[in-house]
Structure formats: structure tokens, C-alpha cells
Residue frames as qw, qx, qy, qz and C-alpha x, y, z in Angstrom:
[[0.552, -0.093, 0.788, -0.255, -25.17, -10.97, 23.85],
 [0.030, 0.008, -0.863, -0.505, -25.96, -13.60, 21.18],
 [0.587, -0.003, -0.041, -0.809, -29.55, -13.62, 20.04],
 [0.448, -0.008, 0.868, -0.215, -31.64, -16.63, 21.01],
 [0.668, 0.562, 0.305, -0.381, -33.90, -16.10, 17.99],
 [0.640, 0.062, 0.569, 0.512, -32.73, -17.64, 14.71],
 [0.120, 0.567, -0.194, -0.792, -32.08, -15.16, 11.92],
 [0.781, 0.511, 0.294, -0.205, -34.06, -15.75, 8.71],
 [0.380, -0.396, 0.633, 0.546, -31.67, -17.08, 6.08],
 [0.602, 0.559, -0.104, -0.561, -32.51, -16.37, 2.43],
 [0.918, 0.139, 0.363, 0.085, -32.31, -19.31, 0.01],
 [0.673, 0.487, 0.105, 0.546, -30.16, -17.16, -2.26],
 [0.343, -0.863, -0.012, 0.371, -27.64, -14.45, -1.40],
 [0.440, 0.878, -0.188, 0.020, -25.10, -12.23, -3.13],
 [0.764, -0.402, 0.313, 0.396, -21.47, -13.16, -3.76],
 [0.246, 0.802, -0.415, -0.353, -18.57, -11.94, -5.90],
 [0.894, 0.042, 0.444, 0.036, -18.14, -14.99, -8.12],
 [0.034, -0.599, 0.605, 0.524, -15.26, -15.64, -10.53],
 [0.848, 0.399, -0.038, -0.346, -16.25, -17.16, -13.85],
 [0.819, -0.253, 0.471, 0.211, -14.33, -20.39, -14.46],
 [0.717, 0.445, 0.351, 0.406, -13.71, -19.60, -18.15],
 [0.275, 0.843, 0.068, 0.458, -13.30, -15.83, -18.40],
 [0.564, -0.141, -0.443, 0.683, -11.85, -15.38, -14.87],
 [0.104, -0.479, -0.044, -0.870, -13.99, -12.24, -14.55],
 [0.176, -0.277, -0.773, 0.542, -15.45, -11.51, -11.10],
 [0.272, -0.360, -0.279, -0.848, -19.01, -10.25, -10.85],
 [0.285, -0.017, 0.660, -0.695, -21.62, -9.93, -8.12],
 [0.527, -0.076, -0.630, -0.565, -24.40, -12.43, -8.54],
 [0.746, -0.314, 0.271, -0.521, -26.98, -14.42, -6.62],
 [0.442, 0.229, -0.867, -0.017, -26.01, -17.93, -5.59],
 [0.746, -0.442, -0.468, -0.171, -27.53, -20.54, -3.31],
 [0.324, -0.747, 0.413, -0.408, -26.82, -19.69, 0.32],
 [0.454, 0.266, -0.839, 0.142, -24.51, -22.39, 1.69],
 [0.799, -0.475, -0.123, -0.347, -25.78, -24.81, 4.33],
 [0.131, -0.635, 0.719, -0.250, -23.48, -25.80, 7.20],
 [0.905, -0.014, -0.402, -0.139, -22.75, -29.52, 7.43],
 [0.759, -0.049, -0.491, 0.426, -21.08, -31.57, 10.16],
 [0.485, -0.539, -0.335, 0.601, -19.24, -29.17, 12.53],
 [0.260, 0.293, 0.229, 0.891, -19.56, -26.11, 10.30],
 [0.042, 0.676, 0.481, -0.556, -21.38, -22.88, 11.12],
 [0.344, 0.651, 0.422, 0.528, -22.89, -20.37, 8.70],
 [0.313, -0.467, -0.185, 0.806, -21.68, -16.81, 9.18],
 [0.274, 0.894, 0.336, 0.110, -23.44, -13.68, 7.97],
 [0.626, 0.027, 0.022, 0.779, -20.47, -11.67, 6.75],
 [0.052, -0.928, -0.221, 0.294, -20.23, -7.99, 7.66],
 [0.153, 0.890, -0.382, -0.196, -16.72, -7.16, 6.42],
 [0.937, -0.017, 0.207, 0.282, -13.89, -8.98, 4.71],
 [0.201, -0.752, 0.388, 0.494, -10.37, -7.84, 3.98],
 [0.813, 0.580, -0.044, -0.019, -8.76, -8.19, 0.57],
 [0.634, -0.576, 0.443, 0.263, -5.36, -9.87, 0.60],
 [0.212, 0.626, -0.631, -0.406, -2.55, -10.38, -1.89],
 [0.283, -0.056, 0.957, 0.023, -3.30, -14.10, -1.57],
 [0.534, 0.579, 0.502, -0.357, -6.75, -13.35, -3.02],
 [0.362, 0.767, -0.316, -0.426, -4.96, -11.82, -5.99],
 [0.051, -0.407, 0.891, 0.193, -2.73, -14.89, -6.43],
 [0.429, 0.233, 0.855, -0.174, -5.79, -17.15, -6.27],
 [0.507, 0.713, 0.255, -0.412, -7.71, -15.04, -8.77],
 [0.336, 0.755, -0.461, -0.325, -4.75, -14.85, -11.18],
 [0.991, -0.006, 0.134, -0.001, -3.75, -18.51, -10.58],
 [0.433, 0.797, -0.388, 0.162, -0.10, -17.48, -10.75],
 [0.228, -0.554, 0.759, -0.256, 1.24, -19.73, -7.98],
 [0.519, 0.104, -0.812, -0.244, 1.33, -23.49, -8.65],
 [0.249, -0.143, -0.879, 0.380, 0.53, -24.41, -5.04],
 [0.211, 0.373, 0.457, -0.780, -2.41, -21.97, -4.82],
 [0.206, -0.077, -0.685, -0.694, -4.83, -23.22, -7.44],
 [0.457, 0.017, 0.450, -0.767, -8.44, -22.70, -6.30],
 [0.018, -0.204, -0.953, -0.224, -11.15, -25.32, -6.66],
 [0.042, 0.711, 0.634, -0.300, -13.90, -22.81, -5.74],
 [0.313, 0.586, 0.376, 0.646, -15.13, -19.59, -7.35],
 [0.264, -0.906, -0.135, -0.301, -15.48, -17.20, -4.38],
 [0.547, 0.284, -0.449, 0.647, -12.40, -15.72, -2.72],
 [0.307, -0.688, 0.142, -0.642, -11.92, -13.81, 0.53],
 [0.754, -0.177, -0.591, 0.226, -10.51, -15.11, 3.81],
 [0.210, 0.043, -0.451, 0.867, -10.56, -12.20, 6.25],
 [0.355, -0.508, -0.517, -0.590, -14.23, -12.29, 7.15],
 [0.013, 0.035, 0.664, -0.747, -15.98, -10.97, 10.24],
 [0.492, -0.260, -0.397, -0.730, -19.64, -11.46, 11.10],
 [0.527, -0.226, 0.559, -0.599, -22.13, -13.37, 13.20],
 [0.052, 0.030, 0.994, 0.093, -23.21, -16.99, 13.33],
 [0.558, 0.047, -0.053, -0.827, -26.70, -17.47, 11.89],
 [0.935, 0.011, -0.135, -0.328, -26.86, -21.27, 11.75],
 [0.355, -0.544, 0.758, -0.063, -25.07, -24.29, 13.25],
 [0.572, 0.232, -0.734, -0.282, -24.32, -27.59, 11.54],
 [0.851, -0.339, -0.289, -0.277, -25.54, -30.81, 13.22],
 [0.846, -0.143, -0.333, 0.392, -22.17, -31.56, 14.87],
 [0.176, 0.580, -0.228, 0.762, -21.30, -28.03, 15.99],
 [0.389, -0.280, -0.707, 0.521, -21.05, -27.70, 19.77],
 [0.169, -0.737, -0.371, -0.539, -24.05, -25.57, 20.74],
 [0.604, -0.711, -0.249, 0.258, -22.70, -25.15, 24.28],
 [0.531, -0.300, 0.147, 0.779, -19.66, -23.32, 22.90],
 [0.055, -0.018, 0.400, 0.915, -21.13, -21.59, 19.84],
 [0.234, 0.595, 0.680, -0.358, -24.51, -19.95, 19.51],
 [0.291, 0.687, 0.460, 0.482, -26.45, -18.02, 16.90],
 [0.129, -0.976, -0.099, -0.142, -25.43, -14.36, 17.23],
 [0.696, -0.518, 0.183, 0.462, -21.80, -15.01, 18.28],
 [0.318, 0.903, -0.243, -0.155, -19.32, -12.67, 16.57],
 [0.842, -0.199, 0.421, 0.271, -16.67, -14.77, 14.86],
 [0.068, 0.694, -0.504, -0.509, -13.94, -14.77, 12.20],
 [0.914, 0.349, 0.207, 0.000, -13.80, -16.62, 8.89],
 [0.281, -0.770, 0.472, 0.325, -10.09, -17.14, 8.26],
 [0.382, 0.578, -0.659, -0.294, -7.60, -18.43, 5.68],
 [0.136, 0.127, -0.978, 0.091, -7.42, -21.76, 7.47],
 [0.675, -0.249, -0.255, -0.646, -10.90, -23.24, 7.40],
 [0.914, -0.336, 0.126, -0.190, -9.83, -26.46, 9.06],
 [0.230, 0.594, -0.768, 0.066, -6.73, -28.48, 9.97],
 [0.765, -0.074, -0.624, -0.142, -6.45, -32.15, 10.88],
 [0.482, -0.709, 0.327, -0.397, -4.86, -31.61, 14.34],
 [0.960, -0.193, 0.204, -0.010, -3.16, -35.02, 14.00],
 [0.794, 0.493, -0.116, 0.338, -0.20, -34.61, 11.65],
 [0.681, -0.157, -0.198, 0.687, 3.34, -33.62, 12.65],
 [0.140, 0.370, 0.041, 0.917, 2.95, -29.92, 11.77],
 [0.489, -0.623, -0.297, -0.534, -0.33, -29.74, 13.71],
 [0.810, -0.526, -0.245, 0.085, 1.14, -31.38, 16.80],
 [0.677, -0.143, -0.092, 0.716, 4.35, -29.34, 16.81],
 [0.103, -0.710, -0.194, 0.669, 2.90, -25.82, 16.64],
 [0.027, -0.296, 0.511, 0.806, 2.88, -25.49, 12.84],
 [0.453, 0.444, 0.749, -0.192, -0.76, -26.19, 12.08],
 [0.357, 0.759, -0.054, -0.543, -0.68, -23.49, 9.39],
 [0.195, 0.515, -0.748, -0.369, 1.44, -25.95, 7.38],
 [0.653, 0.049, 0.706, -0.271, -0.93, -28.89, 7.82],
 [0.010, -0.160, 0.785, 0.598, -0.85, -30.97, 4.60],
 [0.014, -0.440, -0.891, -0.112, -4.53, -31.83, 5.13],
 [0.038, 0.422, 0.315, -0.850, -5.70, -28.26, 5.67],
 [0.258, 0.678, 0.625, 0.289, -8.70, -26.72, 3.95],
 [0.250, -0.185, -0.007, 0.950, -8.27, -23.12, 2.88],
 [0.253, 0.746, 0.478, -0.388, -11.02, -20.52, 2.67],
 [0.313, 0.816, -0.157, -0.461, -11.25, -19.08, -0.82],
 [0.149, 0.489, -0.807, -0.298, -9.23, -21.98, -2.25],
 [0.145, -0.052, -0.987, -0.041, -10.92, -25.18, -1.08],
 [0.027, -0.606, -0.734, 0.306, -14.00, -23.67, 0.61],
 [0.147, 0.745, 0.361, 0.542, -16.07, -20.82, -0.86],
 [0.422, -0.015, -0.347, 0.837, -14.84, -17.61, 0.72],
 [0.135, -0.588, -0.511, 0.612, -15.98, -14.36, 2.28],
 [0.080, 0.121, -0.297, -0.944, -16.61, -12.20, -0.77],
 [0.354, -0.358, -0.771, -0.390, -20.23, -13.08, -0.07],
 [0.471, -0.536, 0.051, -0.699, -23.11, -12.28, 2.24],
 [0.867, -0.379, 0.226, -0.233, -22.79, -15.72, 3.86],
 [0.459, 0.548, -0.695, 0.081, -19.75, -17.94, 4.39],
 [0.919, -0.294, -0.258, -0.057, -18.90, -21.17, 6.18],
 [0.017, 0.664, -0.656, 0.358, -16.49, -21.66, 9.06],
 [0.718, -0.095, -0.689, 0.031, -15.65, -24.76, 11.06],
 [0.545, -0.756, 0.010, -0.361, -16.66, -24.66, 14.73],
 [0.912, -0.301, -0.027, 0.279, -13.73, -26.91, 15.70],
 [0.603, -0.014, 0.102, 0.791, -11.32, -24.28, 14.41],
 [0.019, 0.819, 0.393, 0.417, -13.13, -21.02, 15.03],
 [0.341, 0.009, -0.310, 0.888, -12.03, -17.67, 16.48],
 [0.144, -0.825, -0.538, 0.093, -14.34, -15.52, 18.58],
 [0.280, 0.612, 0.004, 0.739, -13.95, -11.78, 18.06],
 [0.276, -0.220, -0.531, 0.770, -13.18, -9.70, 21.19],
 [0.032, 0.770, 0.620, -0.145, -16.18, -7.63, 22.26],
 [0.095, -0.858, -0.062, 0.501, -14.44, -4.28, 22.02],
 [0.269, -0.269, 0.574, 0.725, -13.13, -4.56, 18.45],
 [0.549, 0.522, 0.026, -0.652, -14.92, -3.34, 15.35],
 [0.859, 0.256, 0.442, 0.034, -15.69, -5.84, 12.60],
 [0.564, 0.819, -0.065, 0.085, -14.08, -3.68, 9.92],
 [0.027, -0.824, 0.547, -0.146, -10.83, -3.28, 11.87],
 [0.719, -0.307, 0.616, -0.093, -10.69, -6.94, 12.93],
 [0.874, 0.460, 0.114, -0.101, -10.88, -8.21, 9.34],
 [0.501, 0.741, -0.429, 0.126, -7.28, -7.34, 8.31],
 [0.362, -0.599, 0.669, -0.249, -5.90, -8.98, 11.46],
 [0.906, -0.003, 0.344, -0.246, -7.22, -12.40, 10.42],
 [0.897, 0.318, 0.087, 0.295, -4.52, -12.88, 7.77],
 [0.396, 0.731, -0.190, 0.522, -2.29, -9.83, 7.33],
 [0.361, -0.766, 0.311, -0.430, -2.09, -9.03, 11.04],
 [0.889, -0.354, 0.284, -0.058, -1.52, -12.54, 12.30],
 [0.865, 0.391, -0.034, 0.314, 1.04, -13.18, 9.55],
 [0.294, 0.713, -0.317, 0.552, 3.30, -10.28, 10.52],
 [0.584, -0.641, 0.321, -0.381, 2.75, -10.94, 14.22],
 [0.984, -0.083, 0.145, 0.062, 3.80, -14.58, 13.70],
 [0.690, 0.566, -0.160, 0.422, 6.82, -13.41, 11.70],
 [0.069, -0.763, 0.378, -0.519, 7.98, -11.21, 14.58],
 [0.821, -0.443, 0.276, -0.232, 7.50, -14.10, 17.00],
 [0.969, 0.081, 0.105, 0.206, 9.62, -16.55, 15.03],
 [0.443, 0.753, -0.244, 0.420, 12.30, -13.93, 14.33],
 [0.788, -0.466, -0.277, 0.293, 13.05, -14.16, 18.07],
 [0.362, 0.588, -0.129, 0.712, 14.51, -10.67, 18.37],
 [0.382, -0.347, -0.518, 0.683, 15.48, -8.75, 21.49],
 [0.004, 0.923, 0.367, -0.116, 13.60, -5.63, 22.47],
 [0.156, -0.837, 0.215, 0.479, 15.20, -2.59, 20.94],
 [0.543, -0.034, 0.665, 0.511, 16.22, -4.46, 17.79],
 [0.275, 0.452, -0.269, -0.804, 15.94, -2.78, 14.41],
 [0.557, 0.310, 0.770, 0.023, 13.34, -4.40, 12.12],
 [0.095, 0.280, -0.450, -0.843, 13.42, -3.47, 8.44],
 [0.499, 0.434, 0.695, -0.282, 10.03, -3.73, 6.74],
 [0.007, -0.110, 0.595, 0.796, 10.07, -3.62, 2.94],
 [0.262, -0.436, -0.713, -0.482, 6.54, -2.85, 1.76],
 [0.174, -0.186, -0.632, 0.732, 5.94, -0.89, 4.97],
 [0.296, 0.142, 0.083, -0.941, 3.03, 1.14, 3.63],
 [0.474, -0.035, -0.694, -0.541, 0.97, -1.78, 2.31],
 [0.763, -0.381, -0.252, -0.458, -1.62, -4.10, 3.80],
 [0.875, -0.210, -0.342, 0.270, 0.90, -6.31, 5.58],
 [0.525, 0.255, -0.261, 0.769, 3.63, -3.75, 6.14],
 [0.200, -0.578, 0.071, -0.788, 1.54, -1.06, 7.81],
 [0.827, -0.493, -0.103, -0.250, 0.50, -3.63, 10.40],
 [0.851, 0.035, -0.277, 0.445, 4.06, -4.95, 10.73],
 [0.198, 0.513, -0.240, 0.800, 5.24, -1.45, 11.69],
 [0.519, -0.563, 0.082, -0.639, 2.64, -1.27, 14.45],
 [0.946, -0.279, -0.164, -0.023, 3.18, -4.78, 15.79],
 [0.703, 0.245, -0.310, 0.592, 6.95, -4.25, 15.80],
 [0.023, -0.542, 0.240, -0.805, 6.57, -1.01, 17.74],
 [0.725, -0.482, -0.006, -0.491, 4.08, -2.56, 20.19],
 [0.966, -0.148, -0.169, 0.128, 6.45, -5.49, 20.80],
 [0.519, -0.783, 0.175, 0.294, 9.36, -3.18, 21.64],
 [0.707, 0.093, 0.380, 0.589, 11.27, -3.19, 18.35],
 [0.022, -0.643, 0.117, 0.757, 12.47, -0.30, 16.17],
 [0.670, 0.522, 0.522, 0.076, 10.68, -0.32, 12.79],
 [0.082, -0.497, 0.409, 0.761, 12.45, 0.93, 9.67],
 [0.665, 0.532, 0.478, -0.217, 10.06, 1.06, 6.73],
 [0.170, -0.280, 0.605, 0.726, 10.99, 0.77, 3.06],
 [0.468, 0.596, 0.646, -0.092, 8.53, 1.50, 0.26],
 [0.281, 0.213, 0.408, 0.842, 7.81, 3.80, -2.68],
 [0.161, -0.397, -0.233, -0.873, 5.96, 7.07, -2.04],
 [0.624, -0.557, -0.498, -0.228, 4.51, 6.03, 1.32],
 [0.329, 0.227, -0.513, 0.760, 6.58, 7.97, 3.83],
 [0.373, -0.389, 0.098, -0.837, 3.51, 9.63, 5.37],
 [0.856, -0.298, -0.207, -0.368, 1.62, 6.51, 6.43],
 [0.803, 0.053, -0.486, 0.341, 4.78, 4.70, 7.57],
 [0.236, 0.265, -0.434, 0.828, 5.99, 7.51, 9.82],
 [0.512, -0.386, 0.010, -0.767, 2.50, 8.18, 11.14],
 [0.902, -0.231, -0.275, -0.239, 2.16, 4.57, 12.26],
 [0.712, -0.666, 0.222, 0.018, 5.41, 4.50, 14.20],
 [0.854, 0.306, -0.047, 0.419, 8.34, 3.83, 11.87],
 [0.483, -0.718, 0.049, 0.499, 11.51, 5.37, 13.29],
 [0.096, -0.508, 0.493, 0.700, 12.91, 5.82, 9.81],
 [0.730, 0.539, 0.371, -0.196, 11.73, 5.54, 6.23],
 [0.258, -0.380, 0.621, 0.635, 13.60, 4.82, 3.00],
 [0.693, 0.582, 0.097, -0.414, 12.07, 5.40, -0.42],
 [0.735, -0.153, 0.573, 0.329, 13.70, 2.66, -2.48],
 [0.575, 0.674, 0.329, 0.327, 13.24, 4.63, -5.71],
 [0.031, 0.983, -0.070, 0.168, 14.61, 7.94, -4.43],
 [0.503, -0.719, 0.470, 0.091, 17.57, 6.50, -2.50],
 [0.512, 0.609, -0.569, -0.207, 20.39, 5.31, -4.80],
 [0.466, 0.201, -0.843, 0.178, 21.59, 2.55, -2.44],
 [0.685, -0.520, -0.105, -0.499, 18.90, 1.33, -0.04],
 [0.886, -0.154, -0.366, 0.240, 21.18, -1.35, 1.40],
 [0.458, 0.214, -0.315, 0.803, 23.82, 1.18, 2.42],
 [0.276, -0.499, 0.021, -0.821, 21.13, 3.48, 3.81],
 [0.828, -0.438, -0.269, -0.225, 19.69, 0.74, 6.04],
 [0.795, -0.066, -0.342, 0.497, 23.14, -0.11, 7.35],
 [0.209, 0.371, -0.182, 0.886, 23.83, 3.58, 8.02],
 [0.487, -0.531, -0.078, -0.689, 20.55, 4.25, 9.85],
 [0.894, -0.388, -0.172, -0.146, 20.78, 1.10, 11.98],
 [0.161, -0.806, 0.559, -0.111, 24.51, 1.57, 12.63],
 [0.230, -0.391, 0.891, 0.038, 25.55, -1.81, 11.34],
 [0.321, -0.037, -0.837, -0.442, 22.51, -3.41, 9.78],
 [0.681, -0.302, -0.042, -0.666, 19.02, -4.50, 10.72],
 [0.336, -0.260, 0.856, -0.296, 18.60, -7.24, 13.33],
 [0.455, 0.318, 0.829, -0.065, 15.56, -8.49, 11.47],
 [0.217, 0.186, -0.407, -0.867, 13.79, -8.01, 8.16],
 [0.486, 0.395, 0.728, -0.280, 10.11, -8.74, 7.53],
 [0.026, -0.126, 0.579, 0.805, 9.83, -8.73, 3.75],
 [0.413, 0.496, 0.610, -0.460, 6.20, -7.78, 3.16],
 [0.371, 0.620, -0.282, -0.631, 6.81, -6.56, -0.39],
 [0.877, 0.255, 0.408, 0.003, 6.08, -8.95, -3.26],
 [0.369, 0.885, -0.278, -0.054, 9.41, -8.03, -4.81],
 [0.928, 0.103, -0.137, 0.331, 12.50, -10.01, -5.71],
 [0.337, 0.614, -0.267, 0.662, 14.64, -6.93, -5.18],
 [0.513, -0.682, 0.180, -0.488, 13.30, -6.54, -1.64],
 [0.961, -0.266, 0.060, 0.043, 14.54, -10.03, -0.80],
 [0.760, 0.379, -0.134, 0.511, 17.90, -9.49, -2.50],
 [0.043, 0.709, -0.243, 0.661, 18.44, -6.28, -0.52],
 [0.712, -0.610, 0.061, -0.343, 17.26, -7.72, 2.79],
 [0.955, -0.173, -0.044, 0.239, 19.89, -10.45, 3.01],
 [0.569, 0.457, -0.145, 0.669, 22.56, -7.83, 2.29],
 [0.087, -0.648, 0.194, -0.732, 21.60, -5.28, 4.96],
 [0.828, -0.512, -0.206, -0.097, 21.12, -7.77, 7.81],
 [0.112, -0.766, 0.587, -0.237, 23.75, -7.47, 10.50],
 [0.308, 0.252, -0.911, 0.106, 25.56, -10.53, 11.81],
 [0.001, 0.203, 0.919, -0.338, 23.16, -13.11, 13.27],
 [0.395, 0.203, 0.055, -0.894, 20.28, -11.19, 11.70],
 [0.370, 0.269, 0.888, -0.056, 17.03, -12.87, 10.63],
 [0.297, 0.138, -0.383, -0.864, 15.08, -12.41, 7.41],
 [0.423, 0.286, 0.804, -0.305, 11.46, -13.60, 7.46],
 [0.044, -0.042, -0.668, -0.742, 9.89, -14.18, 4.05],
 [0.328, 0.437, 0.623, -0.560, 6.24, -13.08, 3.79],
 [0.477, 0.626, -0.060, -0.615, 5.51, -11.36, 0.47],
 [0.723, 0.137, 0.646, 0.201, 5.12, -13.60, -2.59],
 [0.082, 0.485, -0.426, -0.759, 6.59, -12.22, -5.84],
 [0.784, 0.391, 0.141, -0.461, 4.39, -13.11, -8.84],
 [0.779, 0.493, -0.388, 0.011, 7.40, -14.67, -10.58],
 [0.903, -0.259, -0.148, 0.308, 10.00, -17.04, -9.14],
 [0.098, 0.905, -0.255, 0.327, 12.60, -14.84, -7.43],
 [0.845, -0.095, -0.369, 0.374, 15.61, -16.76, -6.06],
 [0.364, -0.927, 0.083, 0.004, 17.23, -15.08, -3.05],
 [0.635, 0.599, -0.384, 0.301, 20.94, -14.46, -3.71],
 [0.555, -0.710, 0.402, -0.162, 22.66, -16.03, -0.73],
 [0.660, 0.406, -0.623, 0.105, 25.72, -18.27, -0.51],
 [0.799, -0.336, -0.458, 0.197, 26.91, -20.59, 2.27],
 [0.427, 0.153, -0.312, 0.835, 29.30, -17.86, 3.43],
 [0.301, -0.506, -0.065, -0.806, 26.33, -15.67, 4.36],
 [0.816, -0.464, -0.222, -0.264, 25.18, -18.31, 6.83],
 [0.855, -0.111, -0.293, 0.414, 28.62, -19.45, 7.98],
 [0.453, 0.160, -0.184, 0.858, 30.56, -16.18, 8.26],
 [0.189, -0.351, 0.014, -0.917, 27.68, -13.81, 9.01],
 [0.003, -0.165, -0.891, 0.423, 25.38, -16.23, 10.82],
 [0.430, 0.050, -0.054, -0.900, 22.24, -14.87, 9.17],
 [0.323, 0.220, 0.903, -0.178, 18.99, -16.83, 9.29],
 [0.325, 0.056, -0.459, -0.825, 16.42, -17.10, 6.51],
 [0.204, 0.250, 0.883, -0.341, 12.89, -18.10, 7.52],
 [0.262, -0.176, -0.481, -0.818, 9.34, -17.89, 6.24],
 [0.186, 0.267, 0.798, -0.507, 5.79, -17.95, 7.51],
 [0.246, -0.279, -0.584, -0.721, 2.27, -18.07, 6.16],
 [0.565, -0.591, -0.253, -0.518, -0.57, -16.85, 8.38],
 [0.063, -0.414, 0.722, -0.550, -0.50, -18.31, 11.93],
 [0.224, -0.205, -0.945, 0.123, -2.11, -20.74, 14.31],
 [0.352, -0.715, -0.540, -0.272, -5.44, -20.35, 16.06],
 [0.561, -0.631, -0.264, 0.466, -3.58, -19.17, 19.16],
 [0.387, -0.056, 0.183, 0.902, -1.52, -16.69, 17.11],
 [0.066, -0.530, -0.498, -0.683, -4.74, -15.22, 15.70],
 [0.477, -0.759, -0.443, -0.003, -6.27, -14.78, 19.14],
 [0.557, -0.466, -0.080, 0.683, -3.08, -13.12, 20.37],
 [0.275, 0.169, 0.337, 0.884, -2.90, -10.83, 17.35],
 [0.212, -0.685, -0.514, -0.471, -6.49, -9.71, 17.92],
 [0.532, -0.684, -0.368, 0.336, -5.67, -8.79, 21.51],
 [0.393, -0.132, 0.083, 0.906, -3.25, -6.10, 20.28],
 [0.100, -0.425, -0.452, -0.778, -6.24, -4.57, 18.51],
 [0.497, -0.673, -0.539, -0.095, -8.44, -4.99, 21.58],
 [0.551, -0.554, -0.209, 0.588, -5.80, -3.19, 23.70],
 [0.261, 0.958, 0.112, -0.038, -5.64, -0.43, 21.05],
 [0.525, -0.561, 0.417, 0.486, -1.92, -1.01, 20.50],
 [0.239, -0.014, 0.667, 0.705, -2.50, -1.26, 16.76],
 [0.443, 0.595, 0.354, -0.570, -5.06, 0.26, 14.43],
 [0.529, 0.244, 0.655, 0.481, -5.48, -0.97, 10.84],
 [0.149, 0.459, -0.133, -0.866, -5.65, 1.81, 8.29],
 [0.388, 0.318, 0.856, 0.124, -8.64, 0.75, 6.23],
 [0.295, 0.212, -0.268, -0.892, -10.60, 1.94, 3.22],
 [0.535, 0.263, 0.740, -0.312, -14.10, 0.52, 2.83],
 [0.257, 0.211, -0.598, -0.729, -15.36, -0.63, -0.56],
 [0.766, 0.094, 0.203, -0.602, -18.42, -2.54, -1.79],
 [0.749, -0.029, 0.661, 0.022, -18.90, -6.15, -2.82],
 [0.703, 0.669, 0.240, 0.015, -19.17, -5.13, -6.45],
 [0.186, 0.922, -0.339, 0.007, -15.65, -3.64, -6.37],
 [0.837, -0.366, 0.379, 0.149, -13.67, -6.81, -5.62],
 [0.798, 0.396, 0.235, 0.390, -12.22, -7.03, -9.12],
 [0.208, 0.894, -0.074, 0.391, -11.15, -3.36, -9.06],
 [0.536, -0.776, 0.318, -0.097, -9.55, -3.76, -5.63],
 [0.897, -0.098, 0.331, 0.278, -7.50, -6.74, -6.86],
 [0.598, 0.648, 0.110, 0.457, -6.24, -4.60, -9.74],
 [0.123, -0.924, 0.185, -0.311, -5.21, -1.87, -7.29],
 [0.759, -0.533, 0.366, 0.076, -3.30, -4.39, -5.16],
 [0.856, 0.253, 0.274, 0.358, -1.65, -5.74, -8.30],
 [0.409, 0.748, 0.033, 0.521, -0.51, -2.22, -9.19],
 [0.543, -0.196, -0.419, 0.701, 0.78, -1.52, -5.66],
 [0.042, -0.518, -0.170, -0.837, -1.64, 1.41, -5.40],
 [0.617, -0.637, -0.408, -0.218, -3.03, 0.56, -1.95],
 [0.072, 0.456, -0.570, 0.680, -2.00, 2.20, 1.31],
 [0.479, -0.160, 0.611, -0.610, -3.02, 0.20, 4.36],
 [0.172, 0.125, 0.975, 0.061, -5.78, -2.35, 3.82],
 [0.456, -0.055, -0.310, -0.833, -8.96, -2.34, 1.78],
 [0.225, 0.146, 0.908, -0.323, -11.96, -4.04, 3.37],
 [0.254, -0.254, -0.657, -0.663, -15.18, -4.97, 1.65],
 [0.383, 0.050, 0.511, -0.767, -18.36, -3.93, 3.43],
 [0.074, -0.130, -0.937, -0.315, -20.70, -6.80, 2.68],
 [0.051, 0.547, 0.747, -0.376, -23.81, -5.90, 4.70]]
């Protein structure tokens, strides 16, 4: 139950701050943020580390240029203070909530009113426009806030808030029949290891592709695994295993080759959903004939809606998925980003902030 007593809030608190000039990230004291308008202040317990955090820190994507110095957008914790316009009948001090990639959307534009609020042109993004969760305290907006289910752990909920909801949304828009083969390049990583589990829980047949990560992929429910370095022709191997090609592909790998292969091993009327962002522009080699003669579909998604997030968390609450996590400290954010950059991470790394 939420506590009726307000929690003492220190005037200063720790955060992993990126220096504007050197781009180095270090843990330092900063002024604890104060919620304004409909915002709430959240005492962060855990936060996941995402490839998007890496892109923001490296500033390697033109459309993801941060205006703030603290990243992190997979935060879990408790409300410790409410802004003046936050609805105190809905939200109370002590409520367990999520601090997500989407801090706020306008709810008025065409994307917002047609089920695509994640594409809102007026959105505010945590870790890009609003200081993020690599900190002891972070802000969330009470008009666009997710409550954590009672029976989920904060550490395990964190990766669902971006990685989990993204792959769940991808499977939803792929619109596949139960029993369909789903190829998952990057199957052993932060996104992919969750994609395997969501695909299995939703009645699909996961086929994982990665490098040196057979163990985690098979343990989590992949029906088959292809090591793209060891196998001379991964495209032919996918077609062989699936007896004609994958019905869907969720490209979780940040690799141009993964995209090039995916559109080749899709069967007729297959769907490729773009998720992973290669650090360099990587055109996908398709021609009109691929769409006309084969009927393939090429789609993309970034995170999900508020409703998608709540649905994705319910898979965790029902114990149908279980993030494979490694806990690290707030002072290790820079090192973790380097490990993600080098594709050295199995599952998801979460930062224990408390």
C-alpha cells in the first residue's frame, strides 16, 4: 500500500551525468528535480540500459540529439512527490510506477488519435528532452504514467518498459497466425531475448539468429538457432529450417546485414519488422518485385503506446516471460554502454540505483 507519509527528499542527489564537451559520463551530485504541473517525482530503484541510450550518448543518429545530460528511460521506482496539477485521487506518494521513453504525448495529433502515439511529433522523450533515469530521482508525467503490477519485481520490470514493449508491439503489428515461424536476428541481446519469449508466449515459433549465444536463445524457448558467423549461408539455413521461409522477422540486431538477410528469407506474404538501429545508414536491398511478386511487407516500430506497455507488463505478471538481467551500479553506466556497443551483452543490463 502507498505510504501516507511524505518521503524526505534531499536537495541534491546522485546522477550519471554526461559532460557536454568531453561526452564523458560520471556520477555526480546534482539538484534533485522538482515536479511541475502534472509531473511526479519518482525515486528510482532500477533502470534498464538500452541501445537508444547508446545512440543518445554517442549522438550518432540525426533525429536523436539530446538536449539533456542524463540518459536512461527504463526506470522503476516509487512516487515521492506530486506536482500541483497531478491528480492526487489517481496517484499517491508510494505508488510503484514506471519512467518510460515517452515522457509525454500531446494526445491531440493524428498519430495520437489513431493508435500511434509513440510517433507523436510533439512528444517529449525521457533521456533526450527530459533528464532520465540514470539518477536517484527522475520525473514522469502523471497524465501518461504506468502503474507497475503488484507481483512484478522492479528489476525485472525495467527492461519491459522499452525493450519488452517494443518487441511485443512488433509482434502485434506483424499480424501473424499462431504457429508462424518468427526469425529473430539479435536473439540473444536485450531486445531479442525478450522477443523470443514474447513470440513463444503468443503462440509463434521463434528462430533465433546471433553470434555465440546459442545457450541463452535455446534456454528461453527458441525452436532453432543459427550462428550467423559459423553458418556459411544463414538465409538458406532459415529457409531450410522453416520449410519455405520465415512468416515474420523481428530484426533486433543493429546490423545492416541482418536486414539484408531478413528480406531474403521471408516466405511469400511474410513481414519484416524493423527494430534495431544500425549506427550507420544501412539501406535495405529490396526491389518492387519483392513486394509485387512475393507480397512481402516491410514495417517498423519504436517502443509502444501506454496500452501496449501495460499489456507487455502483464506477460511478466503472469510469469510468461522472464528478463535475463545482470545488475550493475550507477557508476558503471559508461562501461555498460561500451559493452552494448561491442555486442558483449547477453540479455539486459539493469542499473541498481538505490
